[in-house]
C-alpha positions as CSV (number, residue, x, y, z in Angstrom):
1,M,-21.5,-35.4,72.2
2,N,-18.0,-36.5,70.4
3,E,-17.8,-38.9,68.0
4,V,-15.1,-41.7,68.7
5,V,-11.5,-40.3,69.1
6,E,-10.3,-39.8,65.6
7,G,-7.1,-38.9,64.4
8,N,-4.5,-36.7,66.4
9,Q,-3.1,-33.7,66.3
10,S,-0.4,-32.3,64.9
11,G,1.3,-32.6,68.3
12,G,0.0,-36.3,69.0
13,K,-2.6,-35.2,71.5
14,A,-5.8,-37.2,70.5
15,T,-8.9,-35.2,69.9
16,A,-12.7,-36.2,69.1
17,L,-14.4,-35.1,66.5
18,P,-17.2,-33.1,66.5
19,V,-20.2,-35.1,65.9
20,G,-21.5,-35.1,61.9
21,F,-18.1,-33.7,61.0
22,L,-17.4,-36.2,58.6
23,K,-20.8,-35.8,57.0
24,H,-19.9,-32.6,55.3
25,P,-18.3,-33.8,51.8
26,A,-15.3,-31.2,52.3
27,N,-14.4,-32.8,55.5
28,F,-14.7,-35.9,54.4
29,A,-12.5,-35.3,51.4
30,A,-9.9,-33.4,53.7
31,F,-9.9,-36.6,56.2
32,G,-9.0,-39.1,52.7
33,F,-12.5,-40.5,52.6
34,G,-12.1,-41.5,56.2
35,S,-8.6,-43.2,56.1
36,G,-7.5,-40.0,58.2
37,C,-9.7,-41.8,61.3
38,S,-6.6,-44.3,61.5
39,P,-6.0,-44.3,65.3
40,K,-2.4,-45.2,64.4
41,A,-0.5,-43.4,61.8
42,P,-3.3,-41.5,60.1
43,G,-0.9,-39.9,57.2
44,T,0.2,-43.5,56.4
45,A,-3.4,-44.6,56.2
46,G,-3.8,-41.2,53.9
47,T,-0.8,-42.1,51.6
48,I,-2.2,-45.9,51.1
49,V,-5.4,-44.6,50.1
50,A,-3.5,-41.9,47.7
51,V,-1.7,-45.3,46.3
52,L,-4.9,-46.8,45.2
53,L,-6.1,-43.4,44.1
54,Y,-3.0,-43.1,42.0
55,W,-3.2,-46.4,39.9
56,P,-6.0,-45.1,37.5
57,L,-4.2,-41.5,37.6
58,Q,-0.6,-43.2,36.5
59,F,-2.3,-43.6,32.9
60,L,-3.1,-40.1,32.7
61,P,-0.9,-38.1,29.9
62,V,1.7,-35.8,31.5
63,Y,-0.1,-32.3,30.6
64,L,-3.4,-34.0,32.5
65,Y,-1.5,-35.7,35.6
66,A,0.3,-32.0,35.7
67,L,-3.3,-30.5,35.5
68,M,-4.8,-32.9,38.0
69,L,-2.0,-31.7,40.3
70,I,-2.4,-28.3,40.4
71,V,-6.4,-28.8,40.9
72,T,-5.9,-31.1,43.7
73,F,-3.5,-28.5,45.1
74,I,-5.8,-25.3,45.2
75,L,-8.4,-27.4,46.3
76,G,-6.6,-28.9,49.1
77,I,-5.8,-25.6,50.3
78,W,-9.6,-24.8,50.6
79,L,-10.1,-28.5,51.8
80,C,-7.8,-28.3,54.7
81,G,-8.5,-25.2,55.6
82,K,-11.9,-25.5,56.1
83,A,-11.2,-29.1,58.2
84,S,-8.6,-27.0,60.3
85,K,-11.1,-24.3,60.9
86,D,-14.0,-26.5,62.0
87,L,-12.2,-28.2,64.3
88,G,-10.1,-25.6,65.7
89,V,-7.0,-27.5,65.4
90,H,-4.0,-26.3,63.1
91,D,-3.2,-29.7,60.8
92,H,-5.1,-31.7,62.5
93,G,-3.6,-35.4,62.0
94,G,-6.6,-37.0,60.4
95,I,-6.2,-34.7,58.0
96,V,-4.7,-36.3,54.9
97,W,-5.5,-34.6,51.5
98,D,-2.3,-33.2,51.6
99,E,-0.7,-36.5,52.0
100,F,-2.6,-37.3,48.6
101,V,-1.0,-34.4,46.8
102,G,2.2,-35.2,48.1
103,Y,2.4,-39.0,47.0
104,W,1.1,-37.8,43.8
105,I,3.8,-35.2,43.4
106,T,6.2,-37.7,44.0
107,M,5.1,-40.3,41.2
108,F,4.8,-37.3,38.7
109,M,6.4,-38.7,35.8
110,A,7.4,-41.9,37.7
111,P,8.5,-45.5,35.7
112,P,5.5,-47.6,35.5
113,G,5.6,-50.8,37.9
114,W,4.9,-51.9,41.3
115,V,8.2,-51.4,42.6
116,W,8.2,-47.4,41.6
117,I,5.1,-47.2,43.4
118,L,6.2,-48.7,46.2
119,L,9.2,-47.0,46.4
120,G,7.6,-43.5,46.1
121,F,5.7,-44.3,48.7
122,V,8.5,-45.1,50.9
123,L,10.2,-41.9,50.1
124,F,7.3,-39.7,50.5
125,R,6.5,-41.2,54.1
126,L,10.3,-40.6,54.7
127,F,10.4,-37.2,53.9
128,D,7.0,-36.0,55.2
129,I,7.9,-37.8,58.6
130,W,11.4,-36.4,58.9
131,K,11.0,-33.1,57.3
132,P,14.1,-31.6,56.5
133,Q,14.7,-28.3,56.0
134,P,13.0,-26.0,54.6
135,I,9.9,-28.2,55.0
136,R,10.5,-28.2,58.8
137,Y,10.7,-24.6,58.7
138,V,7.7,-24.7,56.8
139,D,5.5,-26.7,58.8
140,R,6.0,-25.1,62.2
141,H,5.6,-21.5,60.4
142,V,3.0,-21.4,57.5
143,H,-0.6,-21.7,58.3
144,G,-3.7,-22.3,57.2
145,G,-4.8,-24.5,54.3
146,F,-1.6,-23.4,52.4
147,G,0.5,-24.3,55.2
148,I,-1.0,-27.7,55.4
149,M,-0.5,-28.3,51.9
150,V,2.7,-26.9,51.6
151,D,4.8,-28.8,53.4
152,D,3.8,-32.4,51.8
153,V,4.4,-30.9,48.4
154,L,7.7,-29.7,49.6
155,A,8.3,-33.5,50.7
156,G,6.6,-34.7,47.7
157,I,9.2,-33.0,45.1
158,Y,11.8,-34.4,47.7
159,A,10.5,-37.5,47.0
160,L,10.4,-37.0,43.6
161,L,13.9,-35.8,43.1
162,V,15.1,-38.7,45.0
163,L,12.8,-41.5,43.1
164,Q,14.0,-39.9,39.7
165,G,17.6,-39.9,40.7
166,I,17.5,-43.4,41.4
167,H,15.4,-44.5,38.1
168,Y,18.0,-42.4,36.5
169,Y,21.0,-44.3,38.2
170,L,19.6,-47.5,37.5
171,T,19.1,-47.1,33.8
């Protein structure tokens, strides 16, 4: 028996989650603590949760924030890989841990304030959806948990560079 239709496959086809799938802590985390179950735009919903989680993270010293990024990236490879394997679908749309880490990369050493938090959100979503090269190539050719994570890491780096460039230009 299947649970309610949750999230989308990478190709946009809706899929049902197996009963009890989200009861496993790794799958629950990979699905962004439930945010990836949004029937519309699960990646955006996941990024909104990442914004909320960023609020306390922004006050970490730079070295601890960088360590947090490394740890959440490595953890994400395992989480996303496990959820993908459990579903039998590579990069299911509901897997949004990669959006968390991509957004947090965008916000590395970002200026303080809600304007920058929102601009980081918009820039990250833009690069994650648009997937300019080499992000598009990586998204299509690198598989497993690493493949799920790395395209969002690259989108986060692009967004980080643009965000920092805008800040530099305006100050």
